[in-house]
C-alpha positions in Angstrom: 253.2 67.6 -28.6 250.7 69.1 -26.1 253.1 67.2 -23.3 255.2 70.3 -23.8 252.6 72.5 -22.7 251.5 70.3 -20.0 254.6 70.2 -18.3 255.0 74.0 -19.1 252.0 74.6 -16.9 253.5 72.5 -14.2 256.6 74.4 -14.2 254.6 78.0 -14.2 252.6 76.3 -11.2 255.6 75.4 -9.2 257.2 78.7 -9.5 254.1 80.3 -8.4 253.7 77.9 -5.6 257.4 79.0 -4.7 256.9 82.7 -5.0 253.8 82.2 -2.5 256.2 80.3 0.0 258.9 83.0 -0.5 256.4 85.7 0.5 255.3 83.8 3.6 258.9 83.5 4.8 259.7 87.1 4.0 257.0 87.9 6.2 257.8 85.7 9.2 258.2 88.5 11.4 255.4 90.8 10.3 252.9 91.9 13.0 249.3 90.2 12.3 250.6 88.9 9.0 248.1 85.7 8.0 250.3 83.1 5.9 248.9 81.8 2.4 248.6 78.7 1.1 248.7 77.2 -2.6 245.6 75.6 -3.9 246.3 73.6 -7.4 243.4 72.7 -9.9 243.9 70.3 -12.8 243.5 71.4 -16.3 241.3 68.9 -18.5 241.4 68.6 -22.2 238.4 68.1 -24.6 236.1 65.9 -23.4 235.6 62.5 -25.3 232.8 61.0 -23.1 235.3 57.9 -22.4 236.7 58.1 -19.1 239.5 56.0 -20.4 240.8 58.4 -23.1 240.3 61.8 -21.3 243.8 63.0 -20.7 244.6 66.0 -18.8 246.4 69.2 -20.3 248.2 69.9 -16.9 247.5 72.4 -14.3 245.9 75.8 -14.1 247.6 78.7 -12.6 247.3 77.9 -8.8 245.2 80.1 -6.4 246.9 81.6 -3.3 244.3 81.5 -0.4 245.0 83.2 2.8 244.2 81.3 6.2 242.7 83.7 8.9 244.1 81.8 11.9 244.7 83.1 15.0 248.5 83.9 15.7 250.5 83.9 19.0 249.9 86.9 21.1 253.2 88.7 22.2 253.3 90.9 25.3 254.7 94.6 24.2 255.4 98.0 26.3 253.7 99.8 23.7 251.3 102.3 25.3 248.9 101.8 22.1 249.9 98.4 21.1 246.7 96.3 20.7 246.1 92.6 19.6 242.7 91.0 18.4 242.2 87.6 20.2 239.4 85.9 18.2 237.4 87.0 14.9 237.7 90.6 13.5 239.9 93.6 12.2 240.8 96.8 13.3 238.9 99.3 10.8 241.0 101.9 9.6 240.7 104.9 6.6 243.3 105.9 4.5 244.2 109.4 3.1 241.4 109.0 0.3 238.8 107.8 3.1 238.7 104.2 1.7 237.9 101.9 4.6 240.6 99.2 5.2 241.2 96.3 7.4 244.0 95.0 9.6 245.1 92.7 12.0 248.4 94.9 12.8 247.9 96.7 16.3 251.1 98.7 16.1 249.1 101.9 16.9 250.3 105.7 17.8 249.4 109.0 17.7 250.0 111.3 14.8 251.1 115.1 15.5 247.2 115.9 15.3 246.3 113.4 18.0 244.7 110.8 15.7 245.0 107.3 16.3 246.9 105.6 13.5 248.6 102.5 12.1 252.3 102.6 11.5 251.4 103.4 7.7 249.3 106.5 8.7 245.5 105.1 8.3 243.3 106.6 11.0 242.0 103.8 13.5 238.0 104.1 13.4 235.8 103.7 16.4 233.7 105.9 19.0 234.8 109.0 20.8 233.1 110.1 24.0 230.5 112.5 24.0 229.4 114.3 26.9 231.5 111.5 29.0 229.7 108.8 27.4 230.6 106.4 24.7 228.0 104.8 22.5 229.2 102.0 20.6 225.8 101.7 18.7 226.7 104.8 16.5 228.6 105.6 13.3 232.2 105.2 13.7 234.7 107.7 13.4 238.4 108.5 13.6 239.7 108.3 17.2 241.2 111.7 18.3 243.2 111.9 21.7 243.6 115.3 23.4 247.0 116.6 23.7 246.4 118.2 26.9 243.4 119.3 29.0 241.7 119.1 32.4 239.0 117.2 34.2 236.2 119.1 35.6 235.4 118.9 39.2 233.0 116.3 40.4 231.1 117.3 43.5 230.6 114.7 46.0 227.1 113.3 46.6 227.8 110.5 48.9 229.9 109.2 51.5 230.7 106.2 53.5 232.3 105.2 56.6 233.3 102.1 58.0 234.1 101.8 61.5 233.4 100.0 65.0 232.3 101.9 68.1 233.7 100.5 71.3 230.6 98.6 73.1 232.7 98.8 76.5 233.0 102.5 76.3 231.8 104.6 79.2 229.4 107.3 79.0 231.2 110.7 79.4 234.8 109.1 79.4 237.3 109.0 76.2 236.7 105.6 75.4 232.9 106.8 74.8 233.7 109.2 72.0 235.3 108.7 68.8 235.9 111.1 65.5 236.8 110.6 62.2 236.5 112.5 59.1 236.1 112.0 55.0 236.9 114.6 52.3 233.9 116.2 50.3 234.9 118.2 47.1 232.6 121.0 46.2 231.8 122.4 42.6 234.6 124.3 42.3 236.9 121.4 43.1 237.9 122.3 46.7 238.3 119.7 49.3 236.3 120.0 52.6 237.2 117.9 55.7 233.8 116.6 57.1 234.2 115.2 60.9 231.6 112.6 62.3 231.7 112.6 65.9 230.1 109.7 67.6 229.1 110.3 71.4 228.1 107.3 73.8 224.7 108.1 75.4 223.9 104.7 77.0 224.1 101.1 76.5 223.9 100.4 72.8 223.2 104.0 72.1 225.2 106.7 70.3 224.5 110.2 69.2 226.7 111.4 66.1 227.3 115.0 64.5 228.7 116.1 61.1 230.7 119.3 61.3 232.6 121.5 58.9 235.9 123.4 59.7 235.1 127.2 60.7 237.2 128.3 57.8 235.2 126.5 55.1 232.4 128.6 55.9 233.6 131.9 57.1 232.8 131.4 60.7 234.3 133.9 62.9 233.7 132.1 66.0 236.3 129.5 65.1 233.6 126.7 66.2 233.1 124.3 63.9 230.0 124.6 61.6 227.4 121.7 62.5 226.0 120.4 59.7 223.7 117.3 61.0 223.1 115.3 64.2 221.4 112.4 65.0 221.3 109.1 66.9 221.8 105.5 66.3 221.2 102.1 68.1 222.6 98.7 68.1 221.2 95.7 68.9 222.7 93.1 71.4 224.9 91.6 68.6 226.4 94.7 67.7 224.7 95.4 64.4 223.0 98.5 63.6 219.4 99.0 64.6 218.4 102.4 63.6 218.5 104.1 61.5 217.2 100.9 59.6 218.0 100.3 56.3 219.1 101.7 53.8 219.9 103.9 56.8 220.8 107.0 54.7 221.9 110.4 56.3 221.4 113.7 54.5 224.4 116.2 55.2 223.4 119.8 53.6 226.5 121.8 53.3 225.7 125.4 52.4 227.6 129.0 52.6 231.0 127.8 51.6 233.5 130.4 51.7 234.7 129.8 48.4 231.5 130.4 46.6 230.9 127.0 45.8 227.4 125.6 45.4 225.3 124.1 48.1 225.9 120.5 48.3 223.6 117.6 49.4 225.8 114.8 50.7 224.1 111.1 51.5 226.3 109.4 54.2 225.1 105.7 53.9 225.0 103.6 56.9 224.5 100.4 54.7 226.8 98.8 52.2 225.7 97.7 48.8 225.5 93.9 50.5 222.9 95.3 52.8 225.2 95.1 55.8 225.6 98.1 58.1 228.9 100.0 57.8 228.8 101.0 61.6 229.1 98.3 64.0 229.4 98.4 68.3 231.7 95.6 69.4 234.0 95.2 72.4 237.2 96.6 70.6 238.6 100.0 70.5 236.6 102.6 68.2 238.4 103.0 65.0 237.7 103.6 61.3 238.7 101.0 58.6 237.4 102.7 55.9 236.0 105.9 54.2 234.8 106.5 50.6 233.5 109.6 48.6 232.3 109.8 44.9 233.7 113.2 44.2 237.0 114.3 42.6 238.9 117.6 42.1 240.0 119.1 39.1 243.2 117.7 37.8 245.5 117.9 34.5 245.7 115.2 31.9 248.9 113.1 32.6 248.8 110.4 29.8 246.7 108.5 27.6 247.0 105.0 27.0 245.0 102.2 25.5 243.1 99.6 28.0 241.7 96.1 27.3 238.2 96.2 25.3 239.9 98.8 22.9 239.2 101.5 25.4 241.2 104.7 25.2 242.1 105.9 28.6 243.0 109.4 30.0 244.6 109.5 33.1 244.6 112.6 35.2 246.8 114.0 38.1 244.1 113.3 40.8 244.4 109.4 39.9 241.2 109.6 38.3 240.8 107.3 34.8 238.5 108.4 32.2 237.3 106.5 29.1 237.7 109.1 26.1 237.3 106.8 23.1 236.6 103.1 22.0 238.4 101.3 19.1 235.7 99.3 17.0 235.9 95.8 15.5 234.6 94.8 12.2 233.9 91.2 11.1 233.4 89.7 7.6 231.7 86.5 7.1 234.0 85.1 4.7 237.5 86.8 5.1 239.3 84.6 2.8 237.6 87.0 0.4 239.5 90.0 1.4 242.3 91.1 -0.9 245.7 92.6 0.5 246.7 96.2 -0.4 250.0 96.0 1.5 250.8 97.6 4.7 249.1 94.6 6.4 245.9 95.9 5.1 243.0 94.4 3.3 240.1 95.6 1.5 236.7 94.1 0.7 236.2 92.5 -2.9 232.6 91.8 -4.7 232.7 88.4 -3.3 233.0 89.7 0.6 229.8 89.8 2.7 228.9 93.1 4.5 231.0 94.4 7.4 229.4 94.0 10.6 231.0 96.5 13.3 230.9 96.7 16.8 232.7 96.5 20.2 235.1 93.9 21.0 234.0 90.8 23.0 230.4 91.3 21.2 228.5 89.4 18.6 231.1 86.9 18.2 234.1 89.5 17.9 237.4 88.9 19.3 239.2 90.5 22.4 241.3 93.6 22.2 244.1 93.1 24.5 246.3 96.3 25.2 249.8 96.1 25.5 250.2 93.1 23.2 250.8 92.3 19.3 249.5 89.2 17.4 252.6 87.3 15.8 252.6 86.1 12.0 250.7 82.7 11.4 253.8 81.8 9.4 254.7 78.2 10.3 258.6 78.1 9.2 258.8 74.4 9.4 255.8 74.1 7.1 257.0 76.3 4.5 260.5 75.1 4.5 258.8 71.4 3.7 256.7 73.5 1.2 259.7 74.5 -0.2 261.0 71.3 -0.8 258.1 69.7 -2.4 257.6 72.7 -4.8 261.1 72.5 -5.7 260.9 68.6 -6.4 257.8 69.4 -8.3 259.4 72.3 -10.6 262.7 69.6 -11.0 260.0 66.8 -12.0 258.4 69.0 -14.7 261.7 70.2 -16.3 262.7 66.5 -16.6 259.4 66.0 -18.6 260.4 68.8 -20.9 263.9 67.2 -21.4 262.8 63.9 -22.0 260.0 65.0 -24.7 263.0 67.0 -26.3 264.9 63.8 -26.3 262.0 62.0 -28.0 261.4 64.9 -30.4 265.3 64.7 -31.4 264.8 61.2 -32.0 261.7 61.4 -34.1 263.5 63.9 -36.3 266.3 61.6 -36.8 264.2 59.0 -38.4 263.5 61.4 -41.1 267.5 61.7 -41.8 
């Protein structure tokens, strides 16, 4: 009887389905795991041309379809933990150079400073070249320096936000005000540039920028004058002259430490076009100063930032992006085949990889200090477990019933 084979195909199919459920439940807590579901297909016998006499022959071995839905995001304390929110995969290469894809962001550094997955595959991305990262070039393994230092960045621009007392008296203490801002030279040394404002009349002030005598090797012990000028204000206390953009060039040369000559631009207007120096009837005071230089410093630590940026932090508080993790997308991710260790590879049915930076071209975001949870729904899997168990029992009943009928048939002969 063909019914035996029909029921047997049902037993095999339900057993395979139970295997899928068991695998899903086993990976309930696997980071980045994507649950699979079972797809059954009926098996037909020979076509008769008559829809009323066509009898099925059971069920094909079911297919296991992996569902690449978004998993929940869990905040962690790992310095290199990362989760993808949206489409895409981390791209890695194993020891043989084969490209693999993963959603598991349990990343760490190996002994050589390579950014790798838990199973040792090298994470692909772009390393900074000359201080710049190009996400349009070829990807390579991300390498993090174990130690190092940042070179000094000489100051080229300063800004002082201050108010000058409109009620100050010429020649009196309240008619003079001084503040200072640090400037970094080409050797990384700091120099204190002092700016003194002196009232010369109604709505009129002179300014002078100076440097300590020791910085220029002056024997007189008198501060070295760098630049002088004047400024006027209108009746509302706004800077009238110098007019916008109001940049004052401050040349610094002859430094005692042998550093290069510096040309520092003092901006009297902010990026919003408003003057940074005002004159109101309030005591003269500076509210903020800034400069764009930085001294040499040692590497303190390297961490992963949002967007997949690998960030080096230095002892002077400076942070520098030294690499960026790439994200690869596949138009039909269900065509990927699992190779274990949370990794997938392309098949002949897969579309070509498209590689780029996070949050571009439809790719998902990379969230630092986070991991993506498994997408296994325990309630759904327990329901499936009961359904497939019942299906197995039903097909077993068909076989026992057919066996009874066969015994009855054999007894007729006797």
